[in-house]
Each structure stands twice: as C-alpha cells, then as structure tokens.
N, C-alpha and C positions, 0 to 999 in steps of 0.2 A: 724949582723955586716955590711952587705952591707947599711943599713940604716944609719950608722955613715960615712961610707967611701963615701956616696954620695956628700957631700958637698966639699970633696977634689978633685973626680974625673970629678965632673962637670966642673972643670976650665981645665981639659984636653979635655974633649969632652961633649958637652951639654946635649946630651941624658942620660948620665949618671943621670941626675937629677930624671930619673924614678925608681931609685933605691928608692926613697922615697914615691914612689906610692904603696898605700896597695893593690890595684888591680895588680899591676906588681908581688908584693911580693907573693899575692896568687896564681896566675898562674904559677909563676917560682918556687915556693916551692912545689906545688902540682905536677907539671910535674917532678921535680927531685926528689922527694920523690917515685913516682910512678916507675920512671926508676931504680933507686936504689934497691928498694924492688924488682922489678921484676927480675932484673938481679942476685943480690947477695943472695936472701933468699933461693933459693932451695940449693946453695953450702954450705951455714950455717945450713942449717937444717940437714944436716948429723952428727953434734955433739949434736943434741938435743936428749933428751930422748923420749922413745916412749909410746904410749898410751898403758896400759895394762888392759883396760875394766875395770876402777875402780869402786867398790861398793860403795854405799853411805847408809846413814841410815836415815831411814824415821821416820815420827814422832813418829810412834809405836814403834821403836827402832828395825826394820827388816832391814835386810842387802840386798839391792836389786843393780842389775846391772844398771849402767848409761845408759840411752836411745841411742841404737846405738853403744853400747860398743864393741860388738861381730865385728861389720863393722869396727870400727874406731881402733880396736887393732891392734899393731904393727906399726902404721903409727907415724912419728915425731911428736911431740906435744910442746908446749910451744914456738910457732913461734913468740909471742908476743915479746920475749926477742932479738933475733937478729933484728927483726923488728923495736924495739926501739932504738937499738944502731945504726943501719943504719939511723935512722931519727935524730940522734945528731947532725952530721955537717949540715943538711938541716935546721934544727932550728936555729943553730948558726949563719948562712949565712943569714937566710929569715925573722926570728922573728924579729919585731923592738924592737930597742933597744933604750931608749929615755935619761935617766939620772940614777942617783943612785937610784932614785924611781924602777928602773928595778930589783933590788935585789929582791922587793916582789914578781915580775913577775917569777924570777928565781926559787923562792921558790914554786911558783903554778906549774910551769914545774916539780920540783922535786917531787913534790906529785903524779904527774901522774906517774913518773918513779917508785917511791916507790910502788905505787900500781900495776905494772908491776912485779917489783921484789918479792913482796909477792906472787903473783900468780904463779911465775915462781919456787919458792922454793917449792910451793906445787904440782906442776907438776913433780918435780924431787923428792918429798918425797915417800919412800917405803910404807908409811901408809899414807893416804889422811889425810890432817888437820881436825880436828874437827871443828863443828859450832862455838864453842866458840871462838877458837883459831883465825879462819878466820875473826868472827864478831870484835873482839878485834883489829886486824890490821885493818881492814877497818875503823872502826870507829875512830881510831887516825890518819890514814892518811886523812880521809876525814874532820875532825876538823882543821888539820893542815893547809891543802889547803885552806880550807874556810877562815881561818885567814889571810893567805898570799893574799888572794883576796881582802881582805878589806884594806890593806895597813896599817893597824892600825888605823884605823877612822872609823867612822859611815858610814853607807851603804844607799843610797837612792833606794827605791823600788816602782814600780809602780805596778797596779793592773789591771786585765783584767776586761773589762765592766764597767769601771769608769775612772774618771781622777784624781783620789785620788794619792796622791804620799805620801810615809812615808820615814821618816827617822829611821832607825834601829841601836841602839847602837851595839857596837861589840858584848856586851854579848848576845843581843839576835840574832842579825844576824848569828854568828857562830854556834850556837847548830842546827838553822833552816836550813842553808844551807848545814851544815854537815850532818843533816838527808837526806837531798835531794841527796846529794853525795852519800852517804852511799846506798840509794835506786837505784841509777843509776848505780853503780858498780855491785849490785848483781843481779839485772833484767838482765842486759846484759849479765851476767855470765851464769844465769839459762836457756837464751835462746840458748846459745852455746850447741846445742844437735845434729842438724842435718847440714849435708855438707851444706854452704852457707847461713843457716837460720840468725844466729846472725849478719853476715858479711853484707849482703843485708839490713836487717832491720836498721843497724847501719849507712850504707852509705846513705840510704835514710834519715836519723833523721840528720846525718852531713850536708848533701847539704841544708837540711831546715835551719838548724842554720845559716849555711854560709848567705844565703839569709836575715835571720832576722837581723843578726849582722851587715852585711855590707850595704845592701840595706835599710833596715827599721829604725833599732835603730841606724845605725852609721851614716845615712844621715840626715842632719838637715833639709833638705827641706821637705823629706818623712816623718820624724818624726812629725814634725811641723803639716803637713798637716793630719796626722793620731791623733793626739793630744795624741802623745806618747814622754816621755822624751827623748831627744836625748843624747847620750853616748860618748864621745870623745875617748874612751879605746875601743869602740866595734870592730872597724877596726882592730886593732892589733891582737883580739883574734879570729877575722875571717880569718886571716893569720895562725894561729896555727890550726885553725879546718881544713884550706884547706891542710895543709901538712899532717895531719893526714887522710884526705879523699882521696888524691892520694895514700898514703900507703894501705889503706885499698883496693881501687879498685886493686893495683897490687897484694895483698894478695889473693883475691878472684879469681885471675886468676888461682891460684894453689888448692883452697880451694871449687871451685864449683864440683857438683857432676860428677864422683866419685872423692873425694878430695886425693890429694897425702900430704897434709901437715894440721895441726890442729893447731889453735892458742893457744888452752889451757886457763888455767885461767890466765896466763900472758898477753895475748891479749884482752880476754874478759874484764877483770878489767880494765885494762888501757883505751880501747875505752869506757868503761862504765863512766870512770872518764873523759874522754876529753867531752861526751856528756853532764853530769851533769855540768862540769864547764862552758862549751859554753852557756848552758841555764842559768846558775847563771849571767854570763857576760852581759846578754841581760838587766839585771836590775829587771827582773821579776821572782818572786820565784816560779811561775806557769808554766813558758814556758815549762819545762819537760813534762807535761801531754800532751802537743799540740804537741812536734816535735818526741816523741816516744811511740805512744799509744799502737802498738803491743808489742812493748818491754816490756812496762809496764803490760800490760793484761797477756801476756804470762808468764813472769817470776816473776813479782809483785804479781800476785794471789798466787804463791806458798808460797813466803815471808808472805802474810797477814795470809794465813790458818796455818802455822806453828807456826806465832805468836800467833794467837787466840787460837790453841789448846794447846800451853805451858800455857796461861794464864789461860785458863779452868783448866788445869791438876793443875797449882798452887793455884786456887781457890777451889780445892777439887771436881772438876768436871771435869774428864778426859773423852775423848770422844775417844774410839777405833773403827777401822774399822770392819763394821760386817762381821761375820763369814758367810761362803756359806751357804744358805738356811734361814739365820735369818731375821727376819723383821726388817729393820732400824728404829732407832728412827729419831725424827726430826732433831735433832744436826747431828747424822750420815748422813741424807740425805743432810744436808748443807753442810759437810764439806768433805763428801766422793762420791759426785754425780760426780764431776770433777776430774781429775787426773792433778797434775801440775808438772813441766811446761804444759802450755797448749798443746804444741806440742806434748807432749806424749799421752794426752787424745785423740787427733784427730787420731793418729797412731795406739793407742790400740784398743779404743772404735769405733771409727767412721770407721775404716779402712783405713784412706788415707797413702798413700806412702809418702815417705820422699819429693818427688820431688813435689808433690800436697801440702804439708804442707808449703814448702817453696814458690811457687807461689801463694798461695791462702793468706798466711799471708803477702805476699809482696803486693798483690793486696789491701787487708783491709786497710793496711797502707797507700799505695798510695791514696786511696778513704778518708779515715779518716783525713789525714794530711792536705792537702788544706782547707776542710771543716772547722776545728779547727782553723786553721790559718788564715782563713778570719774572723771568728767570733771572734778570741781573737784580731785581731789587728784593726778590722773595726768599731766593736759595741761598742758604749759608751754611 
C-alpha cells in the first residue's frame, strides 16, 4: 500500500518518495513486525491450545514421545497462528504492490498462510494428523505456491559453479519447485524440538536470504560482477523475508530457554515455506542447500531415512530396528546408527543438553553458511 501511495504523498512532502525504496520497506516492515509480535503475541497466546506432549509414530510403527515433550507439555503452542495474523497489516502496508500482476504474488502469500493454517489445525487436533494427511496437504500447498511464483510462464534458473542459465517450462518448474518447498516445510518442522533451535537456525537462514536477494541477485552491478543473472523481483521478496525475520526475532524473545511459548506446526511450517519461497525467488533451485545447511541435516535426514525405509518395505525388504543384544545387519547399521531429527541423537546418545544442542548447531550453521555462500556465488 505504501508503495502505491508514494506517488501521491511525495507531492505533499518530498521524503515520502522513500516509500518506494525497498531498503526502507525492509527496515520499516521488519521493525513494525517485531514490535507488533513482541507486544501482542503473549496476550493472544492465552487463546492458544496447550502442548500435550504428543506422541508420534516411528517407521517401525512404535509410538514414542516427541523429544522434549515432558518439558513442553502445558505450554501454549501454535503461536504461528496469531503471529501470522499480526503480520497481515504489516504485509499489506510494506510489501510492494506493482500492478495486476501482483495477484500472483498474493497467491504466493496465500500459500504461506495455508501452510500455517494446516499446521495450526494439526496443533489443535485431539489426535495428531497422520503422515499421509500432512504430506498431502503440504504437497498441494507447495505445488500451488510454486505455480503462483511462476506467474503462469516459464522460469529462468541459474546454476552454481557455471554460467549456464536454463529456461524451465511451467510443467517442469512447478513439480521441482514444489518438491523443494515440501522439503523446506518439513525439515524446518522436524527441527522444532528444543527451545530456540528451529527459530535461531531459521533466523540465520532468513538473514542470509535477505543478503542474497537484495545485495547479490537484486543488485544489477553486484550480479554482473559475480556473473549471476540479475532479478528485478528479488528486492520485493527481500521485503517479505525481512518482515518475517523481524517477527521471528520477536518470537524468539519468548521462545528462548526456558520458553513460555511454542510456535507449533503452525509456525514451523509457515517459516519453512518462507525459507523455501525466498530460496526459489533467487532464481536458483539449489540455494536452499546453502542457506539452511543445519536445518536440512537435522530435519531432512529423518525424511530421507523414512522414505528409504518405506521404499525398502514396498520392495519386500523391510528393515526393523535391532533388538537389544542382537547383532545388527549392514542395513540396520546404516539406518539406525543415528536417531533423527539429529538433535534427538545429540541429546540421547551424545548426552548434550538442550542448550548445548542449540548453541553448537547454531555455530555449525554460522560456520557452514558463509563458506557455502562464497563458494556458491563466487566459483564459476
């Protein structure tokens, strides 16, 4: 809204022209989002469902408690729902609206909110949703959001370590982008098990995406110097990511150890979608592996393991967890040496405390991210 009002308000006072500055919109949106969430979220949290220490089904069909469930039980969960509502006026004011083409962008934002809504319904459910139901919802929303991102036409994609640029038709781009969004949603969701872990890793990923979208891909001079295709739309997506970054920072005020509020599936799935969407907005389908390495290792490893176990079961070669005292087979060693999400392995097997997991995972991502970032954008 501010973007459209700028042309009229600048006649009243010249500095109003800055409302068309993406940098100003990024700063203003992030600040307003942070203040709104910090101020109103605790009050709205009183209406949220409480965590009941839900159990989940393992690949072997056993029911086990979610990591940290005993500690989290009784705390308000599903904070992603009021957080998303608080961000609606901020997005309406600060997200750049250009023309009728922005209806596609509204569809993309709708995909983010649909992801939040499906997670919130699961948070409120007396019986947790099954994997198939969650997967179908996530897949449908991911494909819808990927299609809206294309604006109905072929998409150009650039690739790491080369100057090759490919034109991908909609029927190829949407399934591939949808798969990446599906992975981003679920890896972030799987990482949400310790106070502050998913939030801090997500915050670091969002900040790196802002730099990539606004400073690298969105800046023609920098993009030309790095031999990377410039994107005219990258800056507007940097504004959206900045707004969610401000909101995440305010949420972490209440989620740091010991937390008083949990984002639940509503928040983790929504922020996972934002990470995946921003990664796709850079024009490169591989960026997700650069900006969220520990999120992918922590949560993605479990998804790969589950998919492999189910494929082996479908092929008639089921693999079960070895019984106590039983000598494990090679496949059992491969699949059951590590517990996923990886933060569970670090706590249960390595004996790390929750705070050690958070700090060490954060340090690992902070170390990996700049190395991968520089290799990705510099090596050609």
